[in-house]
C-alpha positions in Angstrom: -15.3 -8.3 49.9 -16.4 -5.0 51.2 -20.0 -4.1 51.2 -19.5 -1.0 48.2 -16.7 -3.6 46.6 -19.2 -6.4 46.1 -22.0 -3.6 44.8 -19.2 -2.0 42.3 -18.8 -5.6 40.7 -22.7 -6.6 40.8 -23.2 -3.0 39.2 -19.9 -3.9 36.6 -21.6 -7.6 35.7 -25.1 -6.5 35.5 -23.6 -3.9 32.6 -21.5 -5.9 30.9 -24.3 -8.8 30.9 -26.5 -6.4 28.5 -23.8 -8.3 25.5 -26.0 -11.7 25.2 -24.1 -14.7 24.9 -24.8 -17.1 23.0 -25.0 -21.0 24.3 -21.8 -22.5 22.4 -23.4 -25.7 20.4 -22.3 -28.8 18.7 -23.9 -31.9 17.1 -22.4 -35.3 18.1 -22.7 -36.3 14.4 -21.7 -32.8 12.8 -19.4 -29.9 13.4 -19.2 -27.1 15.5 -21.4 -24.7 14.3 -19.1 -21.4 14.1 -21.6 -19.0 13.9 -23.0 -20.4 18.0 -19.2 -19.6 19.0 -19.1 -15.9 19.1 -17.8 -15.7 22.8 -16.7 -18.1 25.1 -19.0 -19.1 28.3 -18.4 -17.9 31.7 -19.2 -21.3 34.1 -19.8 -20.6 37.6 -17.4 -23.0 39.1 -19.3 -24.7 42.0 -21.2 -21.2 41.6 -19.6 -18.0 43.0 -16.5 -20.2 44.8 -14.7 -17.9 45.5 -16.7 -15.4 47.6 -19.5 -18.1 49.0 -19.2 -21.7 50.3 -19.6 -24.1 47.3 -22.7 -25.6 45.7 -25.6 -23.0 47.5 -28.0 -21.6 45.7 -26.7 -18.4 47.1 -23.9 -18.9 45.4 -25.2 -19.9 42.2 -27.2 -16.4 42.6 -23.8 -14.6 43.5 -22.4 -15.9 40.1 -25.0 -15.1 37.8 -25.1 -11.3 39.2 -21.4 -11.8 38.4 -22.0 -12.5 34.4 -22.0 -16.9 34.4 -23.6 -18.2 31.6 -23.9 -21.3 33.5 -23.7 -22.6 37.0 -22.4 -26.2 37.6 -23.9 -28.9 40.3 -21.8 -31.3 41.1 -24.1 -34.4 41.9 -24.1 -36.9 44.8 -26.7 -38.9 46.0 -29.0 -38.8 49.3 -30.3 -42.2 51.1 -33.2 -41.6 49.5 -31.8 -41.1 46.2 -32.2 -37.9 45.5 -30.0 -35.6 43.9 -27.7 -32.9 45.7 -25.2 -30.0 44.6 -22.3 -31.2 46.8 -18.9 -31.4 45.5 -18.0 -34.8 46.9 -19.7 -38.0 48.7 -18.1 -36.4 51.7 -19.3 -33.8 53.2 -17.0 -33.0 56.0 -15.0 -30.5 54.9 -17.7 -28.7 53.1 -21.1 -28.8 56.0 -21.0 -28.1 59.2 -21.7 -31.8 60.0 -18.8 -32.6 62.1 -20.1 -30.2 64.5 -23.7 -31.4 64.6 -24.0 -33.5 67.3 -26.8 -35.8 66.4 -25.3 -36.4 63.4 -22.0 -38.0 65.6 -22.5 -41.3 64.9 -22.4 -41.6 61.1 -18.6 -40.8 60.6 -17.1 -44.0 59.5 -14.8 -44.7 56.6 -15.4 -45.3 53.6 -13.9 -46.7 50.3 -14.2 -43.9 48.1 -12.8 -44.9 43.8 -10.7 -47.0 45.5 -9.3 -45.1 48.3 -10.1 -45.0 52.0 -11.9 -41.6 53.4 -12.6 -41.0 56.9 -15.9 -38.3 57.3 -19.2 -38.0 56.7 -21.0 -39.4 53.4 -24.3 -38.1 51.9 -25.5 -41.3 51.4 -25.3 -42.5 55.1 -28.7 -39.4 55.2 -31.6 -38.4 54.2 -32.7 -35.9 51.5 -34.9 -34.2 54.9 -31.2 -34.6 57.2 -29.0 -33.1 54.3 -31.3 -30.2 55.0 -30.4 -29.7 58.2 -27.3 -28.6 57.5 -24.7 -25.9 56.4 -22.3 -24.7 53.6 -18.4 -24.3 54.7 -16.1 -22.6 53.3 -13.7 -25.3 52.6 -10.8 -23.0 50.8 -9.3 -21.3 54.1 -7.8 -18.0 52.7 -11.3 -17.3 51.1 -14.0 -15.6 53.0 -15.9 -17.6 56.1 -18.2 -14.6 58.0 -20.8 -16.9 55.5 -19.8 -20.5 57.3 -23.3 -21.8 58.6 -25.6 -19.8 56.6 -26.9 -21.9 53.4 -28.1 -24.9 53.1 -27.4 -27.7 50.3 -29.7 -27.6 47.7 -31.7 -30.6 45.5 -30.5 -30.6 41.9 -34.2 -29.1 41.4 -33.9 -26.5 42.9 -30.9 -25.1 41.0 -32.9 -25.8 37.9 -36.0 -23.6 39.1 -33.4 -21.1 40.3 -31.6 -20.9 36.6 -35.0 -20.3 35.4 -36.2 -17.7 37.2 -32.9 -15.3 37.4 -33.4 -16.4 33.4 -36.4 -14.7 33.6 -35.1 -12.3 35.6 -32.0 -11.3 33.7 -33.3 -11.4 30.1 -30.7 -13.9 29.3 -30.8 -18.3 29.3 -28.8 -19.2 32.3 -28.0 -22.7 31.8 -27.4 -25.7 34.2 -23.7 -27.4 33.9 -24.2 -30.2 36.1 -21.6 -33.4 36.8 -21.9 -36.5 37.9 -19.7 -37.3 40.8 -18.3 -41.0 41.0 -20.7 -42.8 39.1 -19.0 -46.3 39.8 -19.3 -45.2 43.3 -23.1 -44.4 43.6 -24.0 -47.6 41.4 -22.3 -50.1 44.2 -24.1 -47.9 46.5 -27.4 -49.2 44.7 -28.2 -45.4 44.3 -27.4 -45.0 40.4 -27.6 -41.5 39.5 -27.6 -41.6 35.5 -32.0 -42.0 35.8 -32.5 -40.0 38.2 -30.9 -37.1 36.5 -32.5 -37.3 33.2 -35.9 -38.1 35.4 -35.1 -34.3 36.6 -34.2 -32.8 33.4 -37.4 -34.9 32.2 -39.7 -33.4 34.3 -38.1 -29.4 34.0 -38.8 -29.5 30.4 -34.9 -30.0 29.9 -34.4 -33.1 28.7 -34.2 -31.7 24.8 -31.3 -31.2 22.4 -31.8 -27.5 22.8 -31.9 -27.2 26.8 -28.9 -25.3 28.3 -27.8 -28.4 29.7 -24.4 -29.7 29.5 -23.6 -32.7 31.4 -20.1 -33.6 32.5 -18.4 -36.6 34.3 -14.8 -38.3 34.2 -15.9 -41.4 34.0 -16.5 -43.3 30.1 -19.2 -45.6 30.6 -21.2 -42.9 32.9 -21.2 -40.6 30.1 -22.2 -43.8 27.1 -25.0 -44.8 29.1 -26.3 -41.3 29.3 -25.6 -41.1 25.8 -28.2 -43.7 25.2 -30.8 -42.0 27.5 -30.9 -38.4 26.9 -30.0 -35.9 23.8 -28.1 -33.5 26.6 -24.5 -32.4 26.0 -21.8 -34.2 27.0 -18.8 -33.4 28.3 -15.7 -35.9 29.0 -13.7 -34.5 31.5 -9.8 -35.5 31.1 -7.9 -34.9 34.8 -4.4 -35.7 35.8 -2.3 -35.6 39.3 -0.3 -32.8 38.8 2.6 -31.0 36.5 6.3 -33.3 36.6 9.4 -31.0 37.2 9.7 -31.3 33.1 6.1 -30.2 32.6 4.6 -33.7 32.1 1.8 -34.5 33.1 1.7 -36.5 36.1 -0.9 -39.3 36.6 -1.0 -40.7 40.3 -4.0 -42.9 41.1 -6.5 -41.7 42.1 -6.5 -39.2 39.0 -4.8 -41.8 36.9 -7.5 -42.8 34.9 -11.2 -42.7 34.9 -12.4 -44.8 37.8 -14.6 -47.3 35.9 -11.9 -48.4 33.7 -9.6 -49.0 36.8 -11.9 -51.4 38.0 -12.9 -52.3 34.2 -10.6 -55.9 34.1 -9.9 -54.7 30.9 -6.5 -55.0 30.2 -6.8 -52.6 27.1 -8.5 -49.3 29.2 -5.9 -50.4 32.1 -3.5 -49.9 30.1 -4.5 -46.2 29.2 -4.2 -43.0 31.9 -6.8 -39.8 30.9 -4.0 -38.7 28.9 -5.5 -41.2 25.9 -8.2 -38.9 25.8 -5.6 -36.1 24.9 -4.3 -38.0 22.1 -6.1 -38.0 18.6 -7.5 -41.9 19.1 -8.7 -40.2 22.4 -10.4 -37.2 20.4 -12.4 -39.3 18.3 -13.2 -42.0 20.7 -15.1 -39.3 23.1 -17.1 -37.7 19.2 -18.2 -41.1 19.2 -20.5 -40.3 22.6 -19.8 -36.8 23.7 -19.9 -33.2 22.6 -16.6 -31.8 23.8 -14.1 -32.5 26.0 -13.2 -30.4 29.0 -9.7 -31.1 30.3 -7.6 -29.8 33.3 -6.0 -26.6 31.4 -2.1 -27.6 32.0 -3.7 -29.7 29.3 -3.6 -26.8 27.4 -0.8 -24.6 28.5 1.6 -27.0 31.0 4.4 -25.6 32.8 8.3 -26.0 35.0 9.5 -24.0 37.6 11.7 -21.8 37.8 15.0 -21.8 39.4 16.0 -20.5 42.4 12.2 -18.8 42.3 10.7 -18.9 46.5 7.3 -17.5 45.3 4.1 -19.5 46.0 2.7 -22.0 44.4 2.4 -21.9 41.0 4.1 -18.3 41.0 7.1 -20.5 41.1 6.0 -21.4 37.2 6.5 -20.6 34.6 4.4 -20.9 31.4 5.8 -23.8 28.5 4.5 -22.9 24.8 0.5 -23.9 24.7 -0.4 -27.7 23.6 -2.7 -27.9 19.9 -5.3 -29.7 21.8 -7.7 -26.7 21.2 -7.2 -27.0 17.7 -7.2 -30.7 16.6 -10.4 -30.9 19.6 -12.0 -28.4 17.7 -11.2 -30.0 14.0 -12.9 -33.0 15.0 -16.4 -30.4 16.0 -15.4 -31.1 19.9 -15.9 -28.5 22.4 -13.0 -27.7 24.8 -14.5 -26.0 28.4 -11.1 -26.0 31.2 -10.8 -25.2 34.2 -10.3 -23.8 36.8 -9.8 -20.2 36.8 -8.7 -18.6 40.4 -7.5 -15.3 41.4 -5.7 -15.9 44.8 -1.8 -15.4 43.4 -0.3 -18.7 44.5 -2.9 -20.0 41.7 -1.5 -18.2 39.0 1.9 -18.4 36.7 4.6 -15.9 37.3 4.0 -14.9 33.1 0.5 -13.4 34.6 2.2 -11.3 36.7 -0.5 -11.6 39.4 -3.2 -10.6 37.0 -5.5 -12.8 36.7 -7.2 -11.6 33.6 -3.5 -12.8 32.0 -4.6 -15.9 32.1 -8.1 -15.9 30.7 -6.4 -13.7 28.0 -4.0 -16.0 26.7 -6.7 -19.2 27.0 -9.6 -16.5 25.3 -6.8 -16.2 22.3 -6.1 -20.1 22.1 -9.5 -20.1 21.3 -10.7 -22.0 24.4 -14.9 -22.4 23.9 -15.8 -22.2 27.7 -13.8 -21.6 31.6 -14.9 -22.6 35.1 -14.0 -20.1 37.2 -14.7 -19.5 40.6 -14.3 -16.1 40.3 -16.9 -15.4 37.3 -16.8 -11.4 37.0 -12.9 -12.1 37.0 -14.0 -14.3 33.8 -16.1 -11.9 32.2 -14.4 -8.5 32.7 -11.7 -10.5 30.4 -14.3 -11.6 28.0 -14.5 -8.3 27.3 -11.3 -7.3 26.9 -11.3 -10.1 24.3 -13.9 -8.6 23.0 -12.4 -5.2 22.5 -9.2 -6.9 21.4 -10.4 -9.0 18.3 -13.2 -6.4 17.9 -12.7 -2.8 16.2 -16.8 -2.7 16.5 -17.2 -4.1 19.7 -16.8 -1.0 22.3 -20.9 0.1 20.2 -22.2 -2.8 22.4 -20.3 -1.5 25.2 -21.1 1.9 25.1 -24.4 1.0 23.5 -24.1 3.5 20.4 -25.6 1.8 17.9 -26.8 4.8 15.8 -26.1 4.7 12.0 -26.1 2.1 9.4 -26.5 -1.1 10.3 -23.7 -2.0 8.7 -21.5 -0.4 11.5 -23.5 -1.6 14.2 -21.5 -4.3 16.3 -24.1 -8.0 16.1 -24.5 -7.6 20.2 -27.5 -9.5 20.5 
């Protein structure tokens, strides 16, 4: 991105962020508070991953500048028990570790959730060693000029950034951590749960109204956290791919939560992630969590276009939306879906190459939040959604609030 283009994007984001967004709240034992659901949340996925390497303070800060309401640090553990922001325990694709001769001997094969991987694993490094590494962009088509510039942050540093930026911007910026591979970490003697809750407590954020969601693909992890913290919890719902008929494919390791796979419980082994999208699954989630985080294909799936030579998802067309959002809402569950990206090959043909059209479809379906690699696009689409559904929303955008109060939109 050219400097002028980025400057314009930052200026636009600052203007759009003048309209505050209330964090969406729900009670585990109660109903959704509809007055808190004025606008869907924009969650900076791994920071601003479309522009900068994932999981850096700089990337999180850019996401905030571009209008994100929450920033998302994936959490893994170091050898000495520190929680760092990293998409996976294996650092080979997202850092410069493979080019550092002092760590060459750390390269090994590890089994993560039942599958062997070759690489460099965070649990083999102390925090001091982790701080010597630098992030790289793992999507080849995205900007590479920032490789090697930014270090790996701890959870404490991410929270401190969110607090600093909240004060600077005059709006609340939340943190949305994901516990990565909790069963794997327990097998290493490095459980994530107590440390995560301790860090939240130290920050003053281990409370129900804190600007925090904790998410996980594993169920037992969330059930344990439900007993440890009042912070809002979200059950992630995965799948491997989309079949030719639009149904979801559940090939391992994306077939079910890994804690179910190792449980030995025939009831859990008979399930896939798809169980969570059933009414029975949603009712079960409601007993320990506040929302679901389904892959967006649970909400809008797709089928191939005959004869299309377009790349990736551009060669597919959308099926009619499911009723998952409505059914979850009836139970008082939030729905935050993922991941929204701008590249043409990641957009169904229905969106005509414009990522804004995808956001608008999901906003219209009543989604409560979106994880985006390009939070500026998500914010622009949300403003368009406001203008589309509220004839007074333009007054928030222009700052024109003169006249009788009944004619003023609720801008704050």
